[in-house]
C-alpha positions as CSV (number, residue, x, y, z in Angstrom):
1,M,15.1,83.9,-77.2
2,T,11.4,83.6,-76.3
3,K,9.0,86.2,-74.8
4,P,7.9,85.3,-71.3
5,A,4.6,84.4,-71.1
6,P,2.1,87.1,-69.9
7,A,1.2,87.3,-66.2
8,R,-2.2,86.2,-65.2
9,K,-4.4,88.1,-63.5
10,R,-5.6,87.0,-60.3
11,A,-9.4,86.3,-60.1
12,I,-10.8,89.3,-57.8
13,P,-13.4,87.6,-55.6
14,S,-17.0,88.5,-55.6
15,L,-18.6,90.7,-52.8
16,E,-21.9,89.8,-51.3
17,V,-24.0,93.0,-50.8
18,E,-27.6,93.7,-49.9
19,R,-28.9,96.1,-52.5
20,V,-32.5,97.8,-52.0
21,Q,-34.7,99.6,-54.5
22,T,-35.0,103.5,-54.1
23,G,-36.7,106.4,-55.7
24,V,-34.2,109.2,-56.2
25,K,-35.4,112.6,-58.2
26,I,-32.4,113.5,-60.5
27,E,-32.0,116.2,-63.2
28,K,-33.5,114.5,-66.3
29,R,-30.2,115.6,-68.8
30,L,-28.2,114.1,-66.1
31,L,-29.9,110.9,-65.8
32,K,-29.5,110.7,-69.7
33,V,-26.0,111.0,-69.6
34,L,-25.5,108.5,-66.5
35,K,-27.7,105.9,-68.7
36,G,-25.9,106.1,-71.4
37,L,-22.6,105.7,-70.0
38,A,-23.7,103.1,-68.3
39,E,-24.9,101.3,-71.3
40,Y,-21.6,102.2,-72.9
41,H,-19.8,100.2,-70.3
42,D,-22.4,97.4,-70.5
43,M,-23.5,97.5,-66.7
44,T,-26.4,98.8,-64.8
45,L,-27.3,102.3,-63.7
46,G,-27.1,101.7,-60.2
47,D,-23.5,99.3,-60.7
48,L,-22.5,102.9,-62.2
49,L,-23.6,105.0,-59.5
50,E,-22.4,102.8,-56.6
51,G,-18.9,103.2,-58.5
52,I,-18.9,106.7,-58.7
53,V,-20.0,107.3,-55.1
54,L,-17.4,104.8,-53.7
55,H,-14.7,106.2,-55.6
56,A,-16.2,109.8,-54.6
57,F,-16.1,108.8,-50.8
58,E,-12.2,107.9,-51.0
59,G,-11.5,111.2,-52.9
60,K,-10.6,109.7,-55.7
61,A,-11.6,110.2,-59.5
62,P,-14.3,107.8,-61.0
63,F,-13.3,108.2,-64.4
64,E,-10.0,107.7,-66.8
65,R,-9.6,110.3,-69.6
66,S,-11.2,108.5,-72.2
67,T,-14.4,107.8,-70.1
68,L,-14.4,112.0,-69.5
69,E,-14.2,112.2,-73.1
70,R,-17.5,109.9,-73.9
71,I,-19.1,112.1,-71.3
72,A,-18.6,115.2,-72.6
73,Q,-20.1,113.7,-76.3
74,L,-23.0,112.5,-74.0
75,K,-23.7,115.9,-72.4
76,K,-23.3,117.2,-76.0
77,I,-25.7,114.7,-77.3
78,Y,-28.1,115.5,-74.4
79,G,-27.8,119.2,-73.8
80,L,-26.5,119.0,-70.3
81,D,-24.5,122.0,-69.6
82,L,-24.7,121.7,-66.1
83,D,-21.0,121.5,-64.2
84,A,-20.3,120.9,-60.1
85,R,-20.7,124.4,-59.6
86,A,-24.7,124.0,-60.3
87,S,-24.9,121.3,-57.5
88,H,-25.7,123.7,-54.9
89,R,-27.9,125.8,-56.9
90,M,-30.4,123.6,-58.5
91,K,-34.1,123.7,-57.6
92,E,-37.1,121.7,-58.6
93,K,-39.2,123.5,-61.7
94,E,-42.6,124.2,-60.6
95,T,-45.4,122.6,-62.6
């Protein structure tokens, strides 16, 4: 008896969007973790952020367990000790 052929994945059509350049200030270590994660997944930082935000807008988790493990490693490497509770308490360092 032969094995059935694997099902072919349908090609997902591209969506044409208009992107704009923006200047956003972000915590330095957080940015390093995000850049590291984007590099790990071979995508741009903008693509990563868009994916995170689109998932968040629908109340969905943007990452699988394996990606969360990678994020934990990157946080350790870059000394990022912030969590969600810090999001409303951060203020920029005065120079």
